[in-house]
DOLO-150408 format. One record per residue (C-alpha): y, z, x. Coordinates in steps of 0.2 Angstrom, whole numbers, plus 5000, padded with zeros to 4 digits. Last residue first. Layout:
// DOLO-150408
YZX/...
This chain:
// DOLO-150408
493649844869/494649994865/496249944859/497350084865/496450124881/496249934884/498049904883/498449954901/497449814909/496749834926/496949684938/495449644949/494349524938/495949454930/496649404947/495049334954/494949224938/496749164939/496549124958/494949034955/495748934941/497248884951/496148844966/495148724955/496748644949/497148614967/495448544971/495648424956/497448384962/496748344980/495348234973/496648134963/498048134976/497048044989/498648005000/497548035016/498448185022/498848265006/497148234999/496348295015/497348455015/496848484997/495048455000/495048555016/495748705006/494448684992/492948695004/493248685023/494048825034/494248705048/495948755055/497048665041/495848715028/496348895032/497848865021/496548895007/495949055015/497749105017/498249114999/496549184993/496749335005/498449364997/497749364979/496249474983/497249604993/498449614979/497149654967/496149774978/497849864982/498149874963/496449944960/496850074974/498550114965/497650134948/496350254956/497550364965/496950524954/495150484959/495550454977/496550614979/495550734970/493650734973/493550624988/495150664997/495050854993/493250854998/493650785015/495050915018/493851055013/493951134996/494051324995/494551344977/496351374982/496351204991/495851114976/497151194966/498451154979/497850974979/498050964960/499851044961/500350914974/500150784961/499550624969/501050514975/500550514993/498850444989/499650294980/500950264993/499650255007/498550144997/499950024992/500550015010/498849985018/498349855005/500049765008/499849765027/498049705027/498349545017/498949435031/497849505045/496249485034/496749305029/496949255047/495249325051/494449235036/495249065042/494649105060/492849135053/492848965043/493048855058/494248825072/494448915089/494249105088/495549185099/496849045101/496548985083/496649165077/498349185086/499149025078/498449035060/499449195056/501049095057/500648985042/500649135030/502449185034/502749345044/503749475034/502249585030/501649585048/503349635055/503549775043/501749835045/502049855063/503649945061/502850065048/501250105059/502150235071/503050315056/501350325046/500450395061/501750535062/501750565044/499850595045/498750615029/499450465020/499350355036/497550405039/497150355021/498050195022/497150145038/495450185031/495850095015/496549945024/495149925036/493749935023/494849845010/495249695022/493449675028/492849665010/494249555005/493849435019/492049425014/492449404996/493749264999/492549165011/491249174998/492449114984/492948964995/491048914996/490948954977/492348834974/491548704985/489948714975/490748714958/491948564961/491548454946/493048494936/491948564922/491248684934/492948744939/493448754921/491948874918/492748994931/494448994921/493549014905/492549164911/494149244918/495149214902/493749274891/493549434901/495449474900/495349444881/493849564880/494949694888/495149754906/494249834920/492549834913/492849664904/493349574920/491849634929/490649594915/491349424912/491349374930/489549434932/489049334916/489949174922/489049194939/487349214930/487649064919/487848954935/486149014942/486349104959/485848994974/487748944977/488249124977/486849174989/487149025001/488949055002/488749245006/487249205018/488349085027/489949195028/489049355033/487749335047/487949155052/489849145051/490149325057/488949295072/489849135076/491549215075/490949355086/490249245099/491849145100/492749305102/491649345117/490149455118/490049645117/488749675131/489549565145/490949445140/490249265140/491249185127/493049165122/493649315132/493549255150/493749065150/494549055133/495649195137/496149115153/496548955144/497549045131/498549135145/498848965153/499348895136/500549045134/501249015152/501548825147/502248855130/503548985135/504848865141/506448955142/508048865137/509748905144/509848745154/509648645138/511248705132/511248745113/512348615104/514048665098/514748765112/516048635117/517448755122/518448705107/516948715095/516548885102/518348945100/518248875082/516648965078/517249125086/518849125076/517849085060/516749235063/518249345067/519049295051/517449315041/517349495047/519149535044/518949465026/517449565023/518349725030/519849685018/518649685004/518249865007/517549954992/516749804984/515049814992/515050004992/515350034973/513549984968/512850104982/511950004995/510049994995/509949814989/511149755003/510049845016/508449745009/509449585010/509949615028/508249675033/507249545025/508349405031/508249465049/506349495049/505949325041/507149235053/506349325068/504549275061/505049095060/505849095077/504249165084/503149025076/504048885085/503648945102/501949005096/501448835090/502048755107/500948885116/499448865105/499348675107/497748645096/498348465093/498448495074/499048665077/500548605087/501048475074/500948605060/501948735070/503348605074/503348545056/503548725051/505048745062/506048605055/505348455045/504948465026/503748315027/502348365016/501448475028/503048555032/503048635015/501948775022/503548825032/504648815017/503348915007/503449065018/505349055019/505449035000/504249184998/505349295009/506949235002/506349264984/505749434988/507449484994/508349404980/507249494968/507649654977/509449614975/509249594956/508249754954/509549854963/510949774953/510149804936/511449934930/512849804935/511949674925/511749784910/513449864909/514949754911/514249574911/512849604898/513949724887/515349594887/514149454882/513449564867/515249604862/516049764865/516649884851/516750044861/515150114854/514249974862/514750034879/514150214875/512550144868/512250044884/512550194895/511350294884/509950164885/510050154904/509449984909/507649954911/507549794901/508849714912/508149764928/506349714923/506949544917/507849514933/506349574943/505149454934/506349304936/506749334954/504849354958/504449194948/505749084957/504949074974/503448954971/504348834959/505848834971/504848804986/503948654978/505648584974/506248604991/504748524999/504648384987/506548344990/506348355009/505048225011/503348145005/503448084987/504448144973/503248144958/501548144966/502248254981/502848374968/501148384960/500248404976/501248544985/501148684972/499348724975/499648754993/500648904989/499148994981/499349024963/499249204957/501149224954/501249054944/499849114932/500749284929/502449194927/501749084914/500849224905/502449324905/503549184900/503149174881/503049354878/504649384887/505449244877/504949324861/505549494867/507249414871/508649484882/507649524898/506549364896/508049254894/508949334908/507349324919/507249144916/509049114920/508949234936/507349144942/508148974940/509749024949/508849124962/507648984966/509048854967/510048964980/508449004989/507948824991/509648764996/509848905009/508048895015/508148705018/509748725029/508848875038/507348765042/508448625049/509448755058/507948825066/507248655071/508948625080/508948795089/507048785094/507248785113/506448955115/508149015121/509048955106/507849045094/508049195105/509949185103/509749185084/508649345084/509749435097/511249405086/510249475071/509649625081/511449665086/512049655068/510549765063/511049905075/512949885071/512849925052/511949865037/512949755026/514549725036/513549725052/512349595045/513749485039/514549495057/512949455066/512549305055/514249235056/514349265075/512649185078/513149035067/514749015076/514049025094/512648905089/513848775082/514948775067/514748595065/512848605067/512748735053/513948625042/512848475046/511248565040/512148635024/512748455019/511048375023/510148505012/511348474998/511348284999/509448285000/509348394985/510548304975/509748134979/508048204973/508748274957/509648104954/507948014957/507048134946/508248094931/508947924930/507847814941/506247914939/506347924920/507047754919/505447674928/505847564943/505647654960/504347784955/503447654944/502047604956/501847784963/501847854945/500547734939/499447754954/499447944951/499047924933/497647794937/496947914950/497048064938/496147964925/494747914938/494648084946/494448174929/492548164929/492048294916/490548404920/489548494907/488148364907/488148384926/487548554925/488348684936/487048734950/485548834946/484548724935/484248704917/485448644904/484848654886/483448774888/484448884901/485948884890/484948934874/484049064884/485749134890/486649144874/485649274864/485149394877/486849364885/487749424869/486649574868/486949614887/488849594884/488749714870/487749834880/488949814895/490449854884/489650004876/489250074893/491050044900/491750134884/490650294886/489950344870/488250274874/488150404889/488150544876/486650494867/486950424849/487250554835/485850574822/485050724831/486750804832/487050774814/485350844809/485751004819/487451024811/486651004793/485251134798/486651254804/487551234787/
């Protein structure tokens, strides 16, 4: 018996070969040993072979020309898209005229009273102060334009998202069909949504609203489906035992039980819609985003900041009000309907009084011009901080050094690598963290970039993303660890993260242009600031959720604070840390693309150029490459639950 056991032990593979990661790498190495020599023999060279490139610019150009030529005559546009466009224009205009008719006093009163009813006096005062600040900055009319666009876009996004979420929540088949679609939509940078709608609807408000709906609807769909599927089974069984129909169970049980998720979906939809509404100014949305865009184009930081502050104020107010509504008990909202009537009555009285007193338009004499002092401060910073600072150098020096020491080597290194080695690295990373399906999706997405003929610009964008993600993770993990270990530090940090997390992507370009000028380094800096709050929050939450018993056991064994962190907290919080990496990558990519507006170059520049020059073919190719790059990065950094059950 002992002899048989010894022989079996000798015949068994070494211990390290039984590890799933090692087996995956060995399988990939065997496949590479067979396929790479064939690829090198057939298509030599480092860059993507031209024989594997498909020129889609010509058919895309013909398609875009056909759409532009037939936009005013084809029945599809006349009787479908034309009606959709008209409805959007009429809806936005109606809301805008209603806001102007109520006047600044009425809008401020309505906003404050709604905030008071939902969340109390403090938020009501903050809401009133936010609206008054918009007027003081001379941005009342652009704020109302953005708010009108937001109202229509959010309502449409909530309706579309709720219907999709309802279908996915009630049907397993629809859930399987919609899940990859929503996954793809969620990783797409906002800029990628602009080109298709511009091609169909042209420049203007309809394209801006519909791009916003496509961008903002997925969170509502996901959270609606999550809420419906997570309803208490015992409650549903009790309701079903009463002989109710499927429709009655949905309306009386499942929807009320999913109330928190539904309101969270509305909150996320509002934040994404506001972010997209600002970006959509590039295609003629008007409002605050247009003021920011025009100011950035002329490098007028003061004017950009004057328009950017109201955007942040709107974002914070809407986030707080909808967040407070989601935290209410289900019975609270309907407990005192007379209070709502009283609040609306007071708001109506204030609006009527303001109209009678002539308080419709914000008085010009009350406006405060901050553009000039801000520009003077920027000039001082340019003269004293931009360059020539002893020892540490100026911000321009930092940007130049970061570009020459980090961005350029990263870009040159990626472009120097043979194309097949890039695909191999992508396959290895995706397979290690997920399944072979994950790896196949990531490789196909990366290969599609080469097929589209934008291999080098995509690697340039990838280098900026990797550099920004590295900085974000270093700062985010360090800050998150400090916040997890100190409640006082976390309390001090929370309002800062709240403000940063509610700011739309566009706004981050304002301070970096003031500090660093234009170029790739400012785009990376904006991406770091935008992605940092999410990484810090997820890291802090993951470390705080580690089982206290494990920490107590480590302390009882004499482990130091550092040893507890390295050997207990970080390993047990691995999934949260991987999620932080994934979210950091997705958020960084979104802003690096927008960095094309401030000299980021690569794919972002091609999209901006296509939009500005009407060259939709090249812009669409760059947009498709952004989609593929985002999908690849998401798959490479997103762990897959099924790998434990299915192995490789």
